[in-house]
Structure formats: C-alpha cells, structure tokens
N, C-alpha and C positions, 0 to 999 in steps of 0.2 A: 625379377621384371629387366631389366639390366638387361644380362647376360646373360637370358633368351633370346634377347633384341639384337646383342651382335650375333648367337652364334647363326640366327633366323639371316645378317648383314651377309658374314659368313660364308654360309649358302650360299648366297645370292649372288656372289661377290666373284666367286670360284666360275659358274655357267653362264657370265655375263666377262667375265674378264676373255675368257670364247672369244661367245661375238665379237670383241671389241677388236680380238687379234682378225677378226676375219675382214673387219674396212680397214686393216693394217696399220691400225697403235697401237702401241706397244704403253699399255699400262697398268699398274698388278695395283689389281685392285682389292687385291687380298690385303698386300700391307698399309693400304688406306686405311682399309677395316679394324686393320690390328690395333691403330697410331689411333686410327678413330677409337674404340675401347679402352687402349693402354688410358687417354686425357681420358672421357666422362668418368674411366673411376682419381680421375684425379680429382677432377672440379669440385662430386662428390666427401672428399676427401674435405672433411670441413675445416680438420688443422689447421694441412694445404691453405687453405682458404686464406683462412685466420694470419695463419704467417707471409701470405699473399697483398691481406689487407696491408697487415702493419710499413709494410719493402714499397709500397705503393701512398701511404700519409708520406712516410719518409720522402718519395724521389719529390712530391707537390709540396709541399712545403710549406712552401713558400709562397705557395699560392692557391688564394683566399677564396676561390670561384670552386674549388676542387674539396667537403668535405668528406670526409672518412672517420664511420662509428667507430668507437672505441672497441676493444677486444677484451672480453673479461675472462681474462686468462683461468681462472678461477674455476666458469664455470662450463668453460667450453672442451666440446669434446671431439672425437670422429666424425660422429653424430648429430650433439650439438653445437649452434654459433653460441654464443656471445656476446 
C-alpha cells in the first residue's frame, strides 16, 4: 500500500511541479516525495525504531519525566517491536 501511495505522489509531483513553475517558484516536489518515501520506509523498520528508542533513552536518562520502554531484542524483528 505504501509503495502505491508513493508511486501516486511521484506522478502527481511531476504535474504539480510544472504548475508551480508557472507561478515562478522553483520547488522540486519530486525530490520532496523521494525523500518522504525513503523516510517512511525507515520509520516502518522496527529494528531502526528500536535503535532510535535506545539512543533517545540514553540522551534523556537524567530526565525523570521521560520514559522509554525497554526493548526486548530477543523478540524484536524488522516488522515486530517488543
């Protein structure tokens, strides 16, 4: 589903970029969509999210108002975060 959405956004970005150029604006929407697509796939990689959570916990260890759940690496996979 995400791949299809990104494909549709790519198609629309080309058309919209041309319309924006008519308004004398230089915005590369195709590049914006490409970056968005890359980031969205990183966000659904739960191994990366688990690493981010642990890094976040390290950065805020002295702040008692911040709680980051423990990551159970034994059970965590690319599509499962425990």
